[in-house]
C-alpha positions as CSV (number, residue, x, y, z in Angstrom):
1,M,50.5,82.6,127.5
2,K,51.6,81.9,123.9
3,K,51.4,85.6,123.1
4,I,53.6,86.5,126.1
5,I,56.2,83.9,125.1
6,L,56.1,85.1,121.5
7,T,56.6,88.7,122.7
8,L,59.5,87.8,125.0
9,N,61.2,85.9,122.1
10,L,60.8,88.9,119.8
11,L,62.3,91.2,122.4
12,L,65.2,88.8,123.0
13,C,65.9,88.6,119.2
14,N,65.8,92.3,118.9
15,L,68.3,92.7,121.8
16,L,70.6,90.1,120.3
17,F,70.3,91.7,116.9
18,A,71.2,95.1,118.3
19,Q,74.3,93.8,120.1
20,G,77.3,95.1,118.2
21,D,75.3,97.4,115.9
22,T,76.8,100.6,117.4
23,C,80.0,101.6,119.2
24,A,78.0,101.9,122.4
25,T,76.8,98.2,122.1
26,A,80.1,96.8,120.9
27,T,80.6,93.1,121.7
28,V,83.3,92.6,124.2
29,L,86.1,90.2,123.2
30,P,87.0,88.6,126.6
31,T,89.8,86.2,125.6
32,N,92.1,85.3,122.7
33,G,90.2,83.2,120.1
34,T,88.1,83.1,116.9
35,Y,85.0,85.1,116.8
36,V,82.1,85.5,114.3
37,C,81.1,88.8,112.7
38,P,77.5,88.3,111.6
39,L,76.0,89.6,108.3
40,I,76.7,93.3,108.1
41,I,73.2,94.3,106.9
42,T,72.5,96.5,109.9
43,G,74.6,98.6,112.2
44,T,75.9,102.2,112.3
45,Y,79.1,102.9,110.4
46,Q,81.3,105.8,111.7
47,Q,83.4,107.5,109.0
48,V,86.7,107.9,110.8
49,C,89.5,105.9,109.1
50,F,88.0,105.7,105.6
51,G,86.2,108.2,103.4
52,A,82.5,108.9,103.2
53,V,80.3,106.5,101.2
54,T,76.5,106.2,101.8
55,G,74.7,103.0,102.5
56,I,77.5,101.4,104.6
57,N,76.6,99.3,107.7
58,A,79.0,98.1,110.4
59,K,79.5,95.6,113.3
60,W,81.3,96.6,116.4
61,F,83.6,94.8,118.9
62,Q,85.8,96.0,121.7
63,F,88.7,95.0,124.0
64,T,90.5,96.6,126.9
65,P,94.0,95.1,127.6
66,S,95.0,94.8,131.3
67,S,98.7,95.4,130.4
68,N,100.7,96.8,127.5
69,G,101.2,94.4,124.6
70,V,100.5,93.6,121.0
71,A,97.0,92.9,119.7
72,S,96.4,91.1,116.4
73,I,93.0,91.2,114.6
74,S,92.7,89.3,111.4
75,S,90.0,88.0,109.0
76,N,92.8,86.4,106.9
77,L,91.4,82.8,107.4
78,E,90.9,80.0,105.0
79,S,87.2,79.9,106.0
80,N,86.8,83.4,104.6
81,N,88.0,82.7,101.1
82,G,86.2,84.9,98.5
83,I,85.0,87.4,101.1
84,N,86.1,91.1,101.0
85,T,86.4,92.7,104.5
86,R,87.5,96.1,105.8
87,L,88.7,96.9,109.3
88,S,89.0,100.0,111.4
89,I,90.5,100.2,114.9
90,L,89.3,103.2,116.8
91,T,89.9,104.9,120.2
92,G,88.2,107.6,122.3
93,S,84.6,108.0,123.3
94,C,81.9,106.7,121.0
95,S,80.9,110.3,120.2
96,A,84.4,111.4,119.4
97,L,86.4,108.5,118.0
98,S,89.9,108.7,116.4
99,C,91.4,106.3,113.9
100,F,94.1,104.2,115.6
101,A,94.8,101.6,112.8
102,A,93.0,100.4,109.7
103,N,93.3,97.8,106.9
104,D,91.4,97.1,103.7
105,D,93.3,94.5,101.9
106,F,95.7,92.3,103.9
107,D,97.6,91.5,100.7
108,P,97.3,94.4,98.2
109,L,99.3,92.4,95.6
110,S,96.6,89.7,95.4
111,I,93.5,89.9,93.3
112,T,91.8,87.1,95.3
113,N,92.7,87.8,98.9
114,R,90.8,90.9,100.0
115,L,90.8,90.1,103.8
116,S,92.1,92.4,106.5
117,S,94.7,92.2,109.3
118,V,96.4,94.5,111.8
119,D,99.1,94.1,114.5
120,I,99.0,97.0,116.9
121,A,100.8,98.0,120.1
122,V,98.1,98.6,122.8
123,E,98.2,100.3,126.2
124,A,96.8,99.0,129.4
125,G,93.4,100.3,130.4
126,I,92.6,101.8,127.0
127,T,89.5,100.6,125.2
128,Y,90.0,99.8,121.5
129,Y,86.9,99.5,119.2
130,I,86.9,97.2,116.2
131,Q,84.6,98.2,113.3
132,W,84.0,95.8,110.5
133,D,82.1,97.5,107.7
134,S,80.1,96.5,104.5
135,R,81.9,98.8,102.1
136,W,82.8,95.9,99.8
137,D,80.9,93.0,101.2
138,D,78.1,92.4,103.8
139,S,78.8,88.7,104.3
140,G,79.4,87.3,107.7
141,F,82.8,85.8,108.5
142,E,85.2,84.7,111.2
143,F,88.1,86.7,112.6
144,T,90.8,86.1,115.2
145,Y,91.7,88.3,118.2
146,T,95.0,87.7,119.9
147,F,96.6,89.7,122.7
148,Q,100.2,89.1,123.7
149,P,101.6,91.0,126.7
150,S,105.0,92.6,126.0
151,D,107.3,95.3,127.3
152,C,109.0,95.7,123.8
153,L,106.4,97.4,121.7
154,P,106.5,98.5,118.0
155,I,105.5,101.9,116.7
156,N,101.9,102.0,115.5
157,Q,100.5,102.1,112.0
158,F,100.2,105.9,111.7
159,A,103.4,106.8,113.6
160,V,105.5,107.4,110.5
161,S,105.1,110.8,108.7
162,T,105.9,111.6,105.1
163,P,109.8,111.9,104.9
164,I,110.7,115.5,105.8
165,T,113.4,115.9,103.0
166,T,115.0,113.7,100.4
167,T,118.0,114.0,98.2
168,S,119.2,111.7,95.5
169,T,120.9,109.4,98.1
170,S,119.3,110.2,101.5
171,S,116.0,110.6,103.2
172,T,115.1,112.2,106.5
173,L,112.4,110.2,108.3
174,R,110.1,111.1,111.2
175,W,108.2,108.7,113.4
176,N,106.3,109.0,116.7
177,H,107.8,106.9,119.6
178,A,106.4,103.6,120.6
179,I,104.6,103.0,123.9
180,G,107.2,102.8,126.6
181,N,109.6,105.2,124.8
182,P,112.4,102.8,123.8
183,E,115.9,104.2,123.8
184,N,116.8,102.9,120.3
185,Y,115.3,102.0,117.0
186,A,116.3,100.0,113.9
187,V,115.5,101.2,110.4
188,E,115.9,98.4,107.8
189,W,115.8,99.5,104.2
190,T,115.9,98.0,100.7
191,A,115.5,99.0,97.1
192,D,114.2,95.5,96.3
193,F,110.4,95.2,96.4
194,E,110.2,91.4,96.3
195,P,108.3,89.6,99.2
196,A,109.9,90.4,102.5
197,Q,111.2,86.9,103.2
198,T,113.4,87.0,100.1
199,I,115.0,90.4,100.8
200,N,118.3,91.3,102.3
201,F,117.7,94.5,104.3
202,T,120.4,97.0,105.3
203,P,119.9,97.9,109.0
204,V,120.6,101.3,110.4
205,Y,120.5,101.9,114.2
206,F,119.4,105.2,115.9
207,T,119.2,106.5,119.4
208,A,115.8,107.9,120.0
209,D,115.4,111.7,120.2
210,S,113.9,113.2,123.3
211,G,110.2,114.1,123.2
212,T,107.4,112.3,121.5
213,F,109.1,111.6,118.1
214,S,112.4,111.1,116.4
215,V,113.8,112.6,113.2
216,K,116.7,110.6,111.6
217,T,118.4,110.6,108.2
218,I,119.4,107.4,106.3
219,S,122.2,108.0,103.9
220,D,124.2,106.2,101.1
221,L,121.0,105.0,99.4
222,P,120.9,103.9,95.8
223,T,120.7,107.1,93.6
224,G,117.1,108.1,92.7
225,E,115.5,104.9,93.8
226,N,112.2,104.1,95.6
227,I,113.2,102.8,99.0
228,S,111.1,100.5,101.2
229,Y,111.8,100.5,104.9
230,F,110.7,99.0,108.2
231,I,111.1,100.4,111.7
232,S,111.3,98.4,114.9
233,S,112.0,99.2,118.6
234,L,115.2,98.1,120.2
235,C,114.4,97.6,123.9
236,G,116.9,97.8,126.7
237,T,120.3,99.6,126.5
238,A,122.8,99.3,123.7
239,P,124.7,97.1,123.0
240,N,122.9,94.5,125.2
241,Y,119.4,94.9,123.9
242,T,116.8,92.9,125.8
243,G,114.6,92.6,122.8
244,Q,113.4,93.8,119.4
245,S,109.8,94.5,118.5
246,I,108.0,93.3,115.4
247,K,108.8,95.4,112.3
248,K,106.3,97.9,111.1
249,G,106.1,98.7,107.4
250,P,106.8,98.8,104.6
251,Y,107.0,102.5,104.4
252,I,108.2,104.1,101.2
253,T,110.6,107.0,100.5
254,F,111.1,108.4,97.0
255,L,114.6,109.7,96.4
256,A,115.1,112.8,94.2
257,K,115.1,112.2,90.4
258,N,117.0,114.0,87.7
259,L,115.2,115.2,84.6
260,P,113.6,114.1,82.4
261,Y,110.9,112.5,84.6
262,N,107.6,111.2,83.5
263,L,104.6,109.8,85.4
264,T,101.6,107.8,84.0
265,F,100.4,106.2,87.3
266,E,101.0,102.8,85.8
267,E,103.8,101.6,88.2
268,E,103.0,98.0,88.9
269,W,104.9,97.5,92.2
270,P,104.3,98.1,94.9
271,I,100.7,98.4,94.1
272,N,100.1,100.7,97.0
273,V,102.6,103.2,95.7
274,F,102.1,103.0,92.0
275,T,102.0,106.8,92.0
276,D,105.9,106.7,92.1
277,G,106.0,109.5,94.6
278,F,103.1,111.6,93.5
279,T,100.9,112.2,96.6
280,G,97.8,114.1,97.7
281,F,95.2,113.2,95.0
282,Q,93.5,109.8,95.0
283,T,93.9,107.5,92.1
284,F,91.4,105.5,90.0
285,E,91.8,102.4,87.8
286,S,89.4,102.5,84.9
287,S,88.4,99.7,82.5
288,A,85.6,98.9,80.2
289,N,83.5,98.0,83.2
290,S,84.3,100.9,85.5
291,N,82.3,104.1,85.9
292,P,83.6,106.2,84.3
293,S,84.9,103.6,81.8
294,N,88.3,103.7,80.1
295,Y,89.0,107.1,81.6
296,A,92.8,107.1,81.8
297,D,94.8,108.8,79.1
298,G,94.6,106.4,76.2
299,G,91.7,104.3,77.6
300,P,92.0,101.7,80.4
301,G,94.5,102.3,83.2
302,R,95.2,104.5,86.2
303,S,94.9,108.2,86.6
304,A,94.8,110.7,89.5
305,Y,91.7,112.6,90.3
306,T,90.4,115.5,92.4
307,F,86.9,116.9,92.7
308,N,85.2,120.2,93.3
309,S,83.2,121.4,96.3
310,L,79.5,122.3,96.1
311,T,79.7,124.7,99.0
312,T,83.0,126.6,98.9
313,V,86.2,127.2,96.9
314,S,88.2,124.0,96.6
315,N,91.7,123.7,98.2
316,A,93.1,120.2,97.5
317,W,96.7,119.5,96.6
318,G,98.7,116.9,94.7
319,F,102.5,116.9,94.7
320,S,105.2,115.5,92.5
321,R,108.1,113.5,93.9
322,A,111.4,115.3,94.6
323,I,113.3,116.5,91.5
324,N,116.9,117.8,91.3
325,L,117.4,121.1,89.6
326,T,120.3,123.4,89.1
327,A,120.1,127.2,89.2
328,G,118.7,128.6,86.0
329,Q,117.6,125.2,84.7
330,Q,114.3,125.4,82.8
331,V,111.7,122.8,83.4
332,N,109.0,122.2,80.8
333,I,105.9,120.8,82.5
334,S,103.0,119.1,80.8
335,F,100.0,117.1,82.0
336,K,96.5,116.1,80.8
337,S,93.1,116.6,82.3
338,R,89.6,115.5,81.6
339,L,86.4,116.3,83.6
340,F,83.6,113.9,84.5
341,A,80.2,114.2,86.2
342,F,77.9,111.2,86.9
343,S,74.9,113.3,85.6
344,G,74.4,116.6,84.0
345,S,77.1,119.0,82.7
346,P,80.4,119.1,84.5
347,S,81.2,122.3,86.3
348,P,84.4,124.1,85.1
349,M,87.4,123.5,87.4
350,S,90.8,125.1,87.7
351,L,94.3,123.9,88.7
352,R,97.2,126.1,89.9
353,V,100.7,124.8,89.3
354,T,103.4,125.8,91.9
355,A,106.9,124.9,93.0
356,G,108.5,124.7,96.4
357,L,110.9,122.8,98.6
358,S,108.6,120.3,100.2
359,Q,105.2,118.5,99.7
360,N,103.6,121.0,101.9
361,P,101.3,123.8,100.7
362,S,102.9,126.3,103.0
363,Q,106.3,125.9,101.2
364,Q,104.8,125.9,97.7
365,N,105.5,129.6,97.4
366,I,106.3,129.9,93.7
367,I,103.2,130.2,91.5
368,I,104.0,128.9,88.0
369,D,100.7,129.0,86.1
370,N,96.9,128.6,86.4
371,F,94.8,126.4,84.1
372,S,91.1,126.1,83.4
373,M,89.7,122.7,82.8
374,T,86.4,122.5,80.9
375,S,86.5,119.4,78.6
376,S,84.8,116.1,79.4
377,N,85.0,114.8,75.8
378,A,88.7,114.0,75.7
379,Y,91.9,114.6,77.6
380,T,93.3,118.2,77.2
381,T,97.1,118.8,77.3
382,H,98.3,121.7,79.5
383,T,101.9,123.0,79.3
384,T,104.0,125.6,81.2
385,S,107.6,126.2,82.1
386,F,109.6,127.0,85.3
387,S,113.2,128.3,85.8
388,A,114.8,127.2,89.0
389,P,116.0,130.2,91.0
390,T,118.7,128.2,92.9
391,T,120.2,124.8,92.9
392,G,118.2,122.3,95.0
393,V,115.6,119.7,95.4
394,Y,112.1,120.9,94.2
395,Y,108.6,119.5,94.4
396,F,105.8,120.7,92.0
397,G,102.4,121.3,93.4
398,F,99.0,121.0,91.7
399,Q,96.4,122.9,93.6
400,N,92.7,122.3,92.9
401,N,91.5,125.8,93.6
402,S,88.2,125.5,91.7
403,A,85.3,127.8,92.4
404,Q,82.2,126.4,94.1
405,G,80.5,124.1,91.6
406,N,76.9,123.7,90.6
407,N,77.4,120.0,89.9
408,Q,79.7,117.4,91.5
409,T,82.6,117.2,89.1
410,F,85.8,115.1,89.0
411,A,89.0,116.2,87.3
412,F,91.1,113.3,86.1
413,L,94.8,114.0,85.6
414,D,97.3,111.8,83.7
415,T,100.6,111.7,81.8
416,F,102.7,114.2,83.7
417,S,106.0,115.1,82.1
418,F,108.9,117.2,83.5
419,T,111.7,117.8,81.0
420,S,114.6,120.2,80.6
421,N,115.5,122.1,77.5
422,P,116.4,119.8,74.6
423,L,119.8,118.2,75.1
424,T,122.2,116.8,72.6
425,T,122.4,113.1,72.5
426,N,125.7,113.1,74.4
427,E,124.3,115.4,77.1
428,F,121.1,113.4,77.4
429,L,123.0,110.1,77.8
430,S,125.5,111.6,80.2
431,E,122.8,113.0,82.3
432,Q,121.0,109.6,82.6
433,L,124.0,107.4,83.1
434,Q,125.6,107.0,86.5
435,I,129.2,105.6,86.5
436,S,130.8,104.8,89.8
437,P,133.3,104.7,91.3
438,N,135.4,107.2,89.2
439,P,138.4,107.0,89.8
440,A,138.2,103.2,89.9
441,T,140.5,100.4,90.6
442,E,138.8,97.0,90.1
443,S,135.4,97.6,88.4
444,I,132.9,100.3,87.5
445,Q,129.2,100.2,87.7
446,F,126.9,101.6,85.0
447,S,123.4,102.4,86.2
448,N,120.4,104.3,84.9
449,S,116.6,104.1,85.1
450,Q,115.7,104.6,81.4
451,L,118.3,103.9,78.8
452,R,119.3,100.4,77.6
453,I,123.0,100.0,77.0
454,S,124.1,97.8,74.1
455,Q,127.8,98.4,74.1
456,I,130.6,99.8,76.2
457,E,134.1,100.7,74.9
458,I,137.1,101.9,76.9
459,I,139.5,103.9,74.8
460,D,143.1,105.0,75.7
461,M,144.6,108.5,75.0
462,N,145.9,107.2,71.6
463,G,142.4,106.3,70.4
464,R,142.9,102.6,70.8
465,V,140.0,100.5,72.1
466,V,141.5,98.5,75.1
467,K,138.2,96.9,76.2
468,K,134.9,96.3,74.5
469,V,131.8,94.7,75.9
470,S,128.5,93.9,74.1
471,L,125.4,93.8,76.2
472,Q,121.7,92.7,75.8
473,N,120.2,96.2,76.1
474,S,120.9,96.4,79.9
475,L,119.9,99.2,82.2
476,N,122.6,98.3,84.7
477,T,125.9,96.4,84.4
478,T,129.3,96.1,86.1
479,L,132.5,96.1,84.1
480,N,135.8,94.6,85.4
481,I,138.8,96.9,84.6
482,A,141.4,95.3,86.8
483,E,143.5,94.2,83.8
484,I,143.7,97.8,82.4
485,A,146.8,99.9,83.1
486,D,146.4,102.9,85.3
487,G,145.7,106.1,83.4
488,I,143.0,108.3,81.9
489,Y,140.6,106.8,79.4
490,G,137.5,107.7,77.5
491,I,134.3,105.5,77.8
492,R,132.1,105.3,74.8
493,I,128.6,104.1,75.6
494,T,126.2,103.0,72.9
495,A,122.5,103.0,73.9
496,E,119.1,102.9,72.2
497,V,119.1,106.7,71.4
498,G,122.7,107.1,70.3
499,T,126.3,107.3,71.6
500,A,127.8,109.2,74.5
501,S,131.4,109.6,75.9
502,Q,132.6,110.1,79.4
503,K,136.0,110.2,81.1
504,L,137.4,107.4,83.3
505,V,140.4,107.6,85.7
506,K,141.9,104.1,86.3
507,M,144.1,103.9,89.5
């Protein structure tokens, strides 16, 4: 009898242990509440939302809403302090799953909070699978599941595409429609990357396009800035909307820059877009304790990387942000590379540099140069040049077209520089500084992204200084000119690299 009881207990333990170890045995979440994810030391991980890494386990849960609404899944609880979670939300059959939403770090700006959270619009009758995995931590933890029925649903996490086009002051956005196909949307943008509760957003309202997605342009944006934006559904008919969904975002659009432009991958905020508009290749932060250690240009820091294929020719792309060029303008391009292999000798790799009108390989139709990368001892500098055939907004492509490798090899890329032919000091300063409005009546705004201004002088046609202002090496400042008589003046700007002059019309 004791043997029979022991055998039954073992069978029961094995059944309980297997529950939630696979998609097919996912634990059902019947009601809103707090649930326990056990130790993630067993369970089958399905690589859908995140990249392939061996040795990962997973625990599975599922829910099927009876009506449309918003579901929230979160491990961001005080009881989980010090734990690092990663979350995937999947749909489809267990043998053919698609990534519906995902989150690694709930707060990417925090070095201590590595918990996960998603808010998703869900559809009645669809089964949604929750996969918690052990990529960073196999600890058990608690998480909350909340479902709120709603007829005013937000777009989903992956509904927003990369902006179709950008100029210095506008960006054309594309997003898939929310469940229920709302008639209108609000896009709220800001160039201020402080926490959301402290920001004043500028709202823009759009009528939805027909079909499954909308393409809309937001204009009159701050010149050359990085813009953060949120999208929400406006339910009902304008102007008497019956509701507004939760905002989804932040999403980022990078407006076109003028030359010179440099990129070192060290942008501190927002931490999820420190690439400053460079996209395609992944990035790596190296330190004395990383592997490889101190592998950015100059030692510790961030760099981009791409890797070879051991079975075929590589075809991976990285792209610069948008850059304004005029017809015939020459661009001098330089970047640095360094190879790395975990063991053995690195396989040689190659990189093709191209130019085109979008961050899309099909439109990168101008081949500029090809480079071989062979050194793993130190960073090697590569240089080339390009002459713009027409005036427009260009993107530069970097294609990893390496031959099949004998050894898994990574190419680390850093310190990208895009410069025009050398300018005189006056030309350089004038190119960097934006003065608006001009003509002006009450005040003028001086703005630039690189040069610190120490003094501004306004000079009349007789050479007399009618106004002089000393500054504390400012990037941006506003100058009141209301007291100056109408007429044509010269503006003399003194910055850290010299002095430049521009014309001002006072009306």
